[in-house]
N, C-alpha and C positions, 0 to 999 in steps of 0.2 A: 229381180226374182228369177229371170231367165239364166242369168249368169250363175246364180247360186245353184240352180238345178243342173246346169253344165258341170259346175265345179264338184257337185256331189256325185254325178255320174262318173267323172274322172276319178274320183277317190275309189269307187267301186270297181270300175274297170281295171285299174292299175292293180288292185288286190286280186282280181280274178285272173289277170294276164301274167302277173309277176309273182304271186304268192307273198309279196310284202311291198312296203314302201307307200301304199295308199294312204295309210294313216297320217303320214307326215305331211299330206296336202291339206288335212283337215283344218289346222290352226289357220294357215293363210286364207282358206276359204271363208272362214268365220270372220276374220279380221278384215280382209280387203274386198270381199264380196258381200258379205252380210252386214259388215260395219259394227261387230262386236268389239269391246275393248280387249286388249291382250289377256288380261287375267280371266275375264269371263270366258274368252275363246278357249283357253286351256281347259278349264273346268268342263265346258261342254264338248270339247274334243274328246275327252276321256269317256264321256257317256256314249258318244257316236262310235268311237273306235271299239269300246267294250261291246256294243251291241252288234256290230258288224262281224267282229271276231267270233262272238258267241254263236251267231247263226252260221258263219262260215265253218265252224268246228263241228257242227252237228253231222255232216256226212261222214267226217273222220271217225267220230264217235260210233256211229252206226257200223263202219267198217272195221272197228277196233284197230284203228290205225294211229293211236296215240300212245305215247311211251309214259307210263306212269312213274317209272324210276326217274326220267329226265324232269317230269313236273315236279317231284319232290326235291330233287338236287338243284334245279335251276329255278323253279317256279317260286318255292317257298322262300328262299333267299331274296327272291325279287320283290315279294310283298314287304319284307323289312326294308329293302331299299326304296320302295315307293313311299313308305311311311316317312323315311329320312327325307326323300326328295320333296315330299308335300310340305313338310315343316320348313325346309330350306326356302320353298317357293313363297310361302307366307312373309318372309322377311326380304324377298327380292322385289325391286320395282318391275313393273311390266316390261319397260324397255330393256332392262337386262335379260329377262326371261326370252324376250324375242331375239335379242342378240345371241344368246345361247342356242336358241332354236335354229337360227340361220346356219350357225357353226355346225350344229347337228345335221342340218339338211345337206350341207356340202360334204360331211363325212359320209352320209348316206349315198351321195352321188358317186363318190369314190368307190364305195363298197359294191354299187350296182353296175358300175362300168366294168369291174373285173368279173370274169366268169365265176359262177358258183364253184366252190371246192367239191371235188370229187370224194366219196366216201370210201372208196376202195383202199385197203391197206392202212386204214386209219385205227390207231389203238385208243381207246377211252383214256382221258386224262384223269388225274386224281380228282377225287371229290371236291376238295377245297378250291381247286381252280374253276371247276363248274360252278360252284357256290358264289364265288367272287364275281364271275361274269354275271350270273343272275342278279347279285346285289346291284353291280352298276347298271345294268339295264333297268332294273326298278328304280333307281335314283333318277335316271333320265326321264322315266315315265312320270314320276312325281313332279319334277321341276317344269318340264315342258309340254307335258300332255301328248306324247307320242307313244305308240305301242312297242316300238323297237324292234319290229320284225326284221328289218334289214340287219340288225345286229344277232337276233335270236337264232335265225336260220343257220347262218354259217357256224355260230357257236355250237349249235346242236350237232352239226354234221362233223365239225372239227375236234371238239372236245368229248362228245359221246359216241361218235361214229354211227349216228343214225343215218338210215336212208333218207333221201329227199322226201318221199311221201310222209314218212312218220314224222320228219322235221317239220314240215308245213302243218300238219295236224296239231302236234304237240306245241308248236308256236302259237298257234291260234288260241289254244287254251291258256297258255301262260299270258299272252296279251289280254285276254279277257279277265283273267284273275287280277293281274296288275291294274288294269284300267278301272275295274269295279271298286277295288280298294282306294285307288287314287281318287276316283270320283267321290266316294262316300267321305274320305278326309277332307277333300276340298270344300265339299258342300257344308260340313260341320263349321269350317272357318270362313264361309262366304257369306257375307250380308246381301249382296246383290242378287235379286231374283233371277232365276234361270229362265231361258226362253224355251219352254218344252217343244213349242211348235217347230221351231227351228231344229232342234235336236232331232225330233221325229221325222221331219222332212228329209234332212241330209242323211240320217241313218237308214230311212227307207228307200231312198234312191240309191245310196251306196250299197245296200244289200242287193238291189235289183241289178246294179251295174256289175257287181261281183260275180252274179250267177251268169250274166251275159259274157263277161270276161272270161270265165272259166270254160264256157263252150267254145269261145274263139281263140283260146290259147293254143290249141292244136294247130291252128292255121298259120301261125306266125312263128318266126324264129325267136326264141327266148333271148338269145344274145343280143339280137338287133333291138328287140323291146327294151330290155334293160339298159342298154347304152343310150337309146333315145330318151328314156325316162331320166337317165342320169344327167344328160345335157339339159333337159327342162329344169331339173332340181338345181343345177348350177346357176341357171339364169334366175330362178326365183329365189334361191338362198341368197345370191349376191344382191338382189334388190332388197330383201328384207335386212341384210347386213347392213347396206348403205343407209336405208331409211331409219333403222334402229339405233345405229351407233352413236350419231349426235345426241339423241335423247338419253341414251345410257351414260355418255360422257358428262352430260348436263346434270343428270342425277347424281352421279359420283361427286361433282364439283359442289352441288349444293349441299350433300351430306357433309363433305369436308368443311365447307364454309360454316355450316350449322355447328358442327362440333367444335370448331375454332371460336365461334361466337360464344358458345356455352362455356368454353374453358376461360376465356377472357371475362365473361360475366363472373364466374366462379372466383377468379383471382381478385376482381374488383370488390366482390362482396366480402371476401376474406380481409382484404385490406382495410375496408370500411370498418368492419367488425373490431379489427386490431386498434383502429384510430379511436373508435368509441370508448374501448377498454382503457386507452391511455387518457 
């Protein structure tokens, strides 16, 4: 339980200190510290991420520091992508989802190691480019249960030319939207009961940690924090990659063998029917 609390606190602190990246720790905390299965962890992660993002967006809503046009152009296609990603996830083995998650974590590490782009002299891109980016982030949310803030923040700055403050607030709203839809769709297709006490505990501590982190953010170098967190993601992502890859390969081999067996059985059945007719 102590490790779970520390993990939840780390999720919140990273969100408060960095403005993104904390949600990518939620699935590992649920799988390796709480002991949840991969699929259940992804569903519960969406609830936790959505709650933290919703609470985190409240101050930006009060300050009117959220871009409605960006929510429409980026967030609405993201809802479609989340629906598609959820449908895909129902057809994937848990090991493959964790494998994809590990790759996403390594991509997030690369994004965080680089400095955030400056918004000066940036021209907004075409609406369809923004919509495609939102669609892709939504698919990611549905498949592996991450909010995608590490992708949304730079996308809003580079594609729409938003300031960092407006990008953070808008990103939190989009994350809350995608997570809520993904959670609802997963629950519809989920037969395993959810552990609401775990969801409430991690979300509550994560929210507290994000508030503490936001107060401490002015005392630390953002670049040093981001690069330190990126190094941590590389280690954790590498571990998940190594542990999930054998299971994913075994699942693929079993599926191939099952398909070959089914095909052979079909051929034998047809041969038997032909012999009987003769």
